[in-house]
Each structure stands twice: as C-alpha cells, then as structure tokens.
N, C-alpha and C positions, 0 to 999 in steps of 0.2 A: 443378504435370503440366505434361506438353508438348500438345501439341495433339494427338499421337499417343496421351496415353492412357499410355505406356509407366509400367512399373514403376519404374525406377531414378527417375526425377523423387519420384513419388511416395512411396518410400523417402527420398531426400533429403531432403524438404518433412517428413517425421514425424520423420527427427532430428533436425534441424536445430530444431525448437517442442519437441522433447524435451530435451533440449540447451538452450536457452532457460529449459526450467524448472529448473534441476535447477542445484546448483553443480556445478562438477569436483571432487566430492571422495570417496574411495573409500566412505565411509559411504551414498552414495544407489547402489552399484552395485546391490544386490539389488532395491532399488523401481524400476531405471532395467532393469533387465532382466524384470521383472514386464511393468512396460509396455510394453518390447516386445514379449512372448511374446504377452500379451492382442493386442498388433495385430495383430502376422504369422502367431500359430499357432506357431512354433519362433522362437531366437534363431540368425539366420542369420547364418556367416561376417564378411561385409563388416561388418555390423554391430557381430559384436565386436571387430573392427579398431578400426572407428569409437568404439567406446565406451571401449578402451585406450586411445586416444589423449589421447580428452576429458577419463577420470579418474584420466590420468598411470598404470593399472595394466600389467602385462605381462600381453600373453594369456593365458597358462596359465595364471594368479589365475586370470581371466576363463573361460577353457575347464573349468579347476576348480569352479568353482562352478556351469557350466552343466550339468554331465553330474553332479556330487556332487546336487542338488536333484530326486527326480521331478519335480517341478512345471514343468520347463522342457527344454527340447528342438531337439535338434541339426537336425533333420526335421520339415517340414510334417504335420504331422495330420489325418486324413482327417475328409470334417463330421462323422463318425459315430464318437470313438475308445471303441472296445470295451477292456474289461480284464476279464480275468480274474483272480479272484485265486488264490493260490497258497499262501496260510495256512493251517497243521497241519489246521484246520477241514473245509477246501473240501477241501486235498485226501484226508483221510481219506474223506468226501465223495463224493468220483470226479469231482474236478474235471477229471482228465484227458478223461474224454469231451465235456466241454462243449470243451476249447482242440482238441481235437480235430477237434473234429464247424467250431465255429469255420474254423479250417483248410483244412478241404476243403469249405465255402463260398466262402471267401474268394480262397482258392488264393492267401496270405500270410504270411508267417511273424511273431513276436511282433516288432515296431520296426519293421514295414514299411506301408505304403501303398497302397491298390488302387490301380492307376493311372489309376481316373477318380476319383479323391481322395476319394470317399466316406468308406472305411472305412481306418482302423488298428484296428493289434490291439497290445494293450499285456498283460503279465504284470506283478503287482502282486506286491505284500504284503499283508496283512492290511488289509483297507477297514473293520472293527471291528464286520461283521457275521455273527459267527461264530456267532452264531442259525439263521442262515437259510443257513447251507450248505448246498450250494455256491454261489459265488454270483459274478456275473459284472455291472459298470456298461457301460451306453453315457450317453455325456458327464454320469458322476456319476451316474446316477442307476442305482442299485439296483437288482436283480432278483436275490432271495432264492429257494433251496429250487428250483435254478434245473435242468432236465431240458433234453435235447438239444431237445423237442415246443415246450419255452417257446423257448430258443435264439432254434430258427429261427419261430418265429411273429414273436420279433421283428424278427429279420433281415427276414422278409419284409415289416410293414409297414413297413418303416425304407425298403426297396427301393422300396417304393413314394413312397415321396415324394420 
C-alpha cells in the first residue's frame, strides 16, 4: 500500500499474494473467485482480467462462472445484504408485500446498493425455510413468518448500527 493508502496498491498486493498461493491452472478458478469475492465483497472486472491472464482462461469463461453462481457478484454489496425469497411457498404467502416495503424504504431496486453502501437487495429462490414462509434474510440470517412490521423492525435496528 502506498503512503496515501490508495485502493489500487492494496488490490495489487492482495492479487499478488493470491497468485503466489495458487498454481496457474484452470481447476483453481472457483477457489480463487471465492477468495476474491470474500476479500472485495464482489468480483471486480479488472481482477477478472488479471485472473484471466494468470489462469490462461478467456474472460468470457470467467464472466460466465461469476454470473452463473449466485455466490458471486459483479457489483459491491451493502454492509447488509437483504434477500427476499421468491420461492413458491413465499410467493403464496404474500412475499410481494415484503419486497414492496423494502423497495419503498430503501429506494433501490433488486441488484442495487444504497448510495451509502449500507444496504443491498436481492431476490433469491428458495432458501429452504418453506415452513417459515414468507422469508427474508439479512447477511444469511433467516427471518421467517415475515411481515411488513417485522421488516420495519429489522431495518430500524440495522439503521441504528
């Protein structure tokens, strides 16, 4: 990191260390993407390019993997990533009210992050908690039998922190 603490030098240092840790073979792609996602909170395009060169894999293939797996993101997520389940049980149990309230409160759409970086919204398929429908999650923590009031309570608490 340079004296000014700029991001580019931190990024270079992380990538340099990552490339020392792994052999430049295609089989390491998912593991390396996991570490990149964990470090940055998403998979930046410039890092995809460096990974493409290191592993001798076309950019299109890396992009395909990143966009195929829901674990990876092309955009930074908020400190609090809120997912609303769109599975059948949640749909039947009025998940739309939960999503509508979330959109109203945060003033962003699914796939977006608030300007302050605090919140992001995702639509997700089944989270495996159908008996608790409707469901939303915050950073993986499940909130079942969700109501608009419960969502408001959770958001109010998160906004205080």
